[in-house]
NUVEXRO-714827 format. One record per atom (N, C-alpha, C): residue number from 1; chain; atom name; x negated, y, z negated. Coordinates in nm, 3 decimals, padded with zeros to 5 digits. Atoms other than C-alpha are relative to their C-alpha. Layout:
// residues N
 seq mol atom      c1      c2      c3
 NUM   A   CA       X       Y       Z
...
END
This chain:
// residues 94
 seq mol atom      c1      c2      c3
   1   A    N -00.112 -00.063  00.069
   1   A   CA -03.234 -04.881  01.872
   1   A    C -00.013 -00.029 -00.149
   2   A    N  00.006  00.011  00.146
   2   A   CA -03.255 -04.817  01.498
   2   A    C  00.142  00.000 -00.054
   3   A    N -00.135  00.013  00.054
   3   A   CA -02.954 -04.909  01.285
   3   A    C -00.001  00.008 -00.151
   4   A    N -00.018  00.000  00.146
   4   A   CA -02.824 -04.855  00.933
   4   A    C  00.148  00.005 -00.032
   5   A    N -00.134 -00.013  00.056
   5   A   CA -02.511 -04.885  00.726
   5   A    C -00.014  00.067 -00.135
   6   A    N  00.001 -00.069  00.129
   6   A   CA -02.428 -04.667  00.428
   6   A    C  00.139 -00.007 -00.059
   7   A    N -00.128  00.011  00.071
   7   A   CA -02.152 -04.741  00.178
   7   A    C  00.019  00.125 -00.085
   8   A    N -00.031 -00.125  00.069
   8   A   CA -01.998 -04.417  00.057
   8   A    C  00.065 -00.031 -00.135
   9   A    N -00.068  00.014  00.128
   9   A   CA -01.893 -04.379 -00.306
   9   A    C  00.151  00.009  00.026
  10   A    N -00.143  00.006 -00.031
  10   A   CA -01.527 -04.477 -00.290
  10   A    C  00.031 -00.107  00.102
  11   A    N -00.018  00.118 -00.081
  11   A   CA -01.582 -04.762 -00.048
  11   A    C -00.007  00.013  00.151
  12   A    N  00.007 -00.015 -00.146
  12   A   CA -01.595 -04.614  00.304
  12   A    C -00.140 -00.036  00.050
  13   A    N  00.126  00.044 -00.060
  13   A   CA -01.866 -04.740  00.539
  13   A    C -00.032  00.086  00.121
  14   A    N  00.050 -00.074 -00.116
  14   A   CA -02.072 -04.534  00.784
  14   A    C -00.106 -00.088  00.065
  15   A    N  00.101  00.075 -00.075
  15   A   CA -02.272 -04.710  01.057
  15   A    C -00.062  00.094  00.103
  16   A    N  00.072 -00.086 -00.094
  16   A   CA -02.538 -04.538  01.266
  16   A    C -00.095 -00.085  00.084
  17   A    N  00.101  00.054 -00.091
  17   A   CA -02.736 -04.649  01.570
  17   A    C -00.065  00.122  00.065
  18   A    N  00.066 -00.116 -00.059
  18   A   CA -03.000 -04.408  01.694
  18   A    C -00.134 -00.037  00.062
  19   A    N  00.136  00.007 -00.050
  19   A   CA -03.316 -04.363  01.891
  19   A    C -00.069  00.128 -00.046
  20   A    N  00.079 -00.115  00.044
  20   A   CA -03.596 -04.130  01.780
  20   A    C -00.093  00.045  00.111
  21   A    N  00.100 -00.060 -00.088
  21   A   CA -03.811 -03.895  01.983
  21   A    C -00.072  00.106 -00.083
  22   A    N  00.080 -00.095  00.079
  22   A   CA -04.088 -03.721  01.787
  22   A    C  00.070  00.042 -00.129
  23   A    N -00.069 -00.023  00.127
  23   A   CA -03.902 -03.753  01.454
  23   A    C  00.127  00.083  00.013
  24   A    N -00.130 -00.063 -00.024
  24   A   CA -03.587 -03.608  01.609
  24   A    C  00.093 -00.104  00.060
  25   A    N -00.098  00.093 -00.055
  25   A   CA -03.267 -03.778  01.717
  25   A    C -00.001  00.010  00.152
  26   A    N -00.004  00.006 -00.146
  26   A   CA -03.290 -03.888  02.081
  26   A    C  00.139 -00.033  00.050
  27   A    N -00.140  00.036 -00.027
  27   A   CA -02.948 -04.052  02.092
  27   A    C  00.057 -00.056 -00.129
  28   A    N -00.062  00.047  00.123
  28   A   CA -02.697 -04.147  01.825
  28   A    C  00.143 -00.044  00.026
  29   A    N -00.138  00.049 -00.001
  29   A   CA -02.375 -04.344  01.783
  29   A    C  00.041 -00.019 -00.145
  30   A    N -00.050  00.008  00.137
  30   A   CA -02.173 -04.309  01.461
  30   A    C  00.135 -00.070  00.001
  31   A    N -00.126  00.070  00.015
  31   A   CA -01.898 -04.553  01.365
  31   A    C  00.025 -00.025 -00.149
  32   A    N -00.030  00.033  00.139
  32   A   CA -01.729 -04.666  01.046
  32   A    C  00.148  00.012 -00.029
  33   A    N -00.141 -00.005  00.037
  33   A   CA -01.405 -04.662  00.852
  33   A    C  00.038  00.130 -00.072
  34   A    N -00.034 -00.133  00.048
  34   A   CA -01.409 -04.294  00.755
  34   A    C  00.105  00.059  00.095
  35   A    N -00.103 -00.064 -00.081
  35   A   CA -01.142 -04.058  00.895
  35   A    C -00.050  00.135  00.047
  36   A    N  00.037 -00.129 -00.058
  36   A   CA -01.224 -03.773  01.132
  36   A    C  00.110  00.038  00.099
  37   A    N -00.105 -00.046 -00.091
  37   A   CA -00.957 -03.567  01.307
  37   A    C -00.037  00.137  00.055
  38   A    N -00.042  00.098 -00.100
  38   A   CA -00.943 -03.507  01.591
  38   A    C -00.105 -00.111  00.019
  39   A    N  00.089  00.115 -00.012
  39   A   CA -01.091 -03.851  01.660
  39   A    C -00.115  00.024  00.098
  40   A    N  00.106 -00.024 -00.100
  40   A   CA -01.285 -03.730  01.965
  40   A    C -00.109  00.093 -00.052
  41   A    N  00.102 -00.088  00.059
  41   A   CA -01.476 -03.490  01.738
  41   A    C -00.129 -00.076 -00.029
  42   A    N  00.121  00.078  00.029
  42   A   CA -01.716 -03.775  01.656
  42   A    C -00.097  00.006  00.118
  43   A    N  00.087 -00.009 -00.118
  43   A   CA -01.846 -03.760  02.014
  43   A    C -00.070  00.136  00.005
  44   A    N  00.061 -00.133  00.005
  44   A   CA -01.904 -03.386  01.981
  44   A    C -00.107  00.009 -00.107
  45   A    N  00.099  00.002  00.108
  45   A   CA -02.084 -03.442  01.652
  45   A    C -00.126 -00.072  00.046
  46   A    N  00.117  00.075 -00.049
  46   A   CA -02.310 -03.702  01.814
  46   A    C -00.083  00.087  00.094
  47   A    N  00.071 -00.088 -00.093
  47   A   CA -02.398 -03.454  02.089
  47   A    C -00.072  00.111 -00.077
  48   A    N  00.060 -00.107  00.080
  48   A   CA -02.463 -03.180  01.830
  48   A    C -00.124 -00.046 -00.076
  49   A    N  00.113  00.052  00.076
  49   A   CA -02.707 -03.408  01.647
  49   A    C -00.122 -00.034  00.086
  50   A    N  00.113  00.031 -00.087
  50   A   CA -02.926 -03.483  01.951
  50   A    C -00.102  00.114 -00.008
  51   A    N  00.107 -00.098  00.015
  51   A   CA -03.260 -03.308  01.902
  51   A    C -00.019  00.049 -00.143
  52   A    N  00.008 -00.043  00.140
  52   A   CA -03.198 -03.257  01.530
  52   A    C -00.112 -00.076 -00.071
  53   A    N  00.103  00.070  00.078
  53   A   CA -03.494 -03.334  01.301
  53   A    C  00.064 -00.100 -00.096
  54   A    N -00.050  00.102  00.092
  54   A   CA -03.446 -03.648  01.093
  54   A    C -00.044  00.039 -00.140
  55   A    N  00.023 -00.058  00.132
  55   A   CA -03.440 -03.455  00.767
  55   A    C  00.137  00.018 -00.065
  56   A    N -00.133  00.005  00.062
  56   A   CA -03.154 -03.494  00.520
  56   A    C  00.065  00.137 -00.015
  57   A    N -00.057 -00.134  00.020
  57   A   CA -03.107 -03.123  00.445
  57   A    C  00.043  00.060  00.133
  58   A    N -00.032 -00.054 -00.133
  58   A   CA -03.116 -03.020  00.813
  58   A    C  00.120 -00.073  00.059
  59   A    N -00.112  00.079 -00.053
  59   A   CA -02.882 -03.304  00.912
  59   A    C  00.131  00.037 -00.067
  60   A    N -00.123 -00.033  00.073
  60   A   CA -02.626 -03.229  00.640
  60   A    C  00.050  00.139  00.040
  61   A    N -00.037 -00.136 -00.040
  61   A   CA -02.630 -02.860  00.734
  61   A    C  00.058  00.002  00.142
  62   A    N -00.047  00.008 -00.138
  62   A   CA -02.589 -02.937  01.106
  62   A    C  00.140 -00.061  00.006
  63   A    N -00.130  00.067  00.002
  63   A   CA -02.299 -03.173  01.035
  63   A    C  00.106  00.091 -00.062
  64   A    N -00.095 -00.091  00.066
  64   A   CA -02.130 -02.927  00.796
  64   A    C  00.038  00.115  00.093
  65   A    N -00.027 -00.109 -00.094
  65   A   CA -02.164 -02.645  01.051
  65   A    C  00.091 -00.046  00.114
  66   A    N -00.083  00.054 -00.108
  66   A   CA -02.016 -02.864  01.326
  66   A    C  00.145 -00.015 -00.047
  67   A    N -00.134  00.022  00.056
  67   A   CA -01.719 -02.957  01.105
  67   A    C  00.072  00.133 -00.019
  68   A    N -00.062 -00.131  00.024
  68   A   CA -01.653 -02.596  01.005
  68   A    C  00.032  00.074  00.129
  69   A    N -00.018 -00.074 -00.125
  69   A   CA -01.697 -02.445  01.353
  69   A    C  00.109 -00.061  00.087
  70   A    N -00.097  00.069 -00.085
  70   A   CA -01.471 -02.707  01.516
  70   A    C  00.129 -00.036 -00.074
  71   A    N -00.120  00.025  00.081
  71   A   CA -01.209 -02.719  01.238
  71   A    C  00.034 -00.149 -00.007
  72   A    N -00.015  00.145  00.009
  72   A   CA -01.263 -03.093  01.196
  72   A    C  00.040 -00.037 -00.142
  73   A    N -00.039  00.055  00.130
  73   A   CA -01.092 -03.279  00.913
  73   A    C -00.079 -00.128 -00.020
  74   A    N  00.081  00.117  00.033
  74   A   CA -01.326 -03.532  00.751
  74   A    C  00.044 -00.052 -00.136
  75   A    N -00.043  00.063  00.125
  75   A   CA -01.194 -03.772  00.486
  75   A    C -00.075 -00.130 -00.021
  76   A    N  00.066  00.125  00.033
  76   A   CA -01.371 -04.055  00.308
  76   A    C -00.150  00.004  00.007
  77   A    N  00.145 -00.016 -00.008
  77   A   CA -01.723 -03.922  00.363
  77   A    C -00.031  00.150  00.003
  78   A    N  00.045 -00.139 -00.002
  78   A   CA -01.922 -03.599  00.335
  78   A    C -00.113  00.015  00.102
  79   A    N  00.116 -00.019 -00.087
  79   A   CA -02.184 -03.442  00.562
  79   A    C -00.127 -00.063 -00.059
  80   A    N  00.117  00.059  00.065
  80   A   CA -02.442 -03.557  00.305
  80   A    C -00.002 -00.152  00.015
  81   A    N -00.007  00.146 -00.020
  81   A   CA -02.319 -03.918  00.338
  81   A    C -00.049 -00.037  00.140
  82   A    N  00.046  00.026 -00.137
  82   A   CA -02.370 -03.905  00.715
  82   A    C -00.151  00.019  00.009
  83   A    N  00.143 -00.027 -00.002
  83   A   CA -02.715 -03.752  00.665
  83   A    C -00.079 -00.114 -00.064
  84   A    N  00.070  00.111  00.067
  84   A   CA -02.815 -04.029  00.422
  84   A    C -00.005 -00.123  00.089
  85   A    N -00.001  00.116 -00.090
  85   A   CA -02.712 -04.297  00.672
  85   A    C -00.097  00.020  00.116
  86   A    N  00.092 -00.029 -00.110
  86   A   CA -02.905 -04.127  00.953
  86   A    C -00.144 -00.013 -00.048
  87   A    N  00.134  00.013  00.058
  87   A   CA -03.213 -04.102  00.728
  87   A    C -00.036 -00.147 -00.017
  88   A    N  00.023  00.144  00.021
  88   A   CA -03.176 -04.470  00.640
  88   A    C -00.035 -00.068  00.133
  89   A    N  00.027  00.060 -00.131
  89   A   CA -03.169 -04.560  01.011
  89   A    C -00.132  00.050  00.058
  90   A    N  00.114 -00.061 -00.068
  90   A   CA -03.440 -04.320  01.124
  90   A    C -00.127  00.010 -00.079
  91   A    N  00.121 -00.006  00.082
  91   A   CA -03.681 -04.333  00.833
  91   A    C -00.057  00.139 -00.013
  92   A    N  00.046 -00.138  00.013
  92   A   CA -03.697 -03.954  00.812
  92   A    C -00.015  00.041 -00.144
  93   A    N  00.021 -00.051  00.136
  93   A   CA -03.741 -03.733  00.509
  93   A    C  00.131  00.037 -00.065
  94   A    N -00.123 -00.026  00.075
  94   A   CA -03.480 -03.695  00.237
  94   A    C -00.001  00.133 -00.066
END
């Protein structure tokens, strides 16, 4: 299990644990002190990220699309912040 923490500008913390399969996300768990509503949306986001290439642009786009399509409210972090933390954990490309 690969792990990383990323401190967002403004003080919020994102934590990621993931496994990699061929430079893609095999499994992922995202925690931290950011705000996402509804709260269960984080589980849906984790599912949406499985199989995603560990590439910052692709990750940020996937996260942004998930948030928009599911009308998720995200405060204290951006899709790019999540992508940076995932890259930090997975050693992918920025």
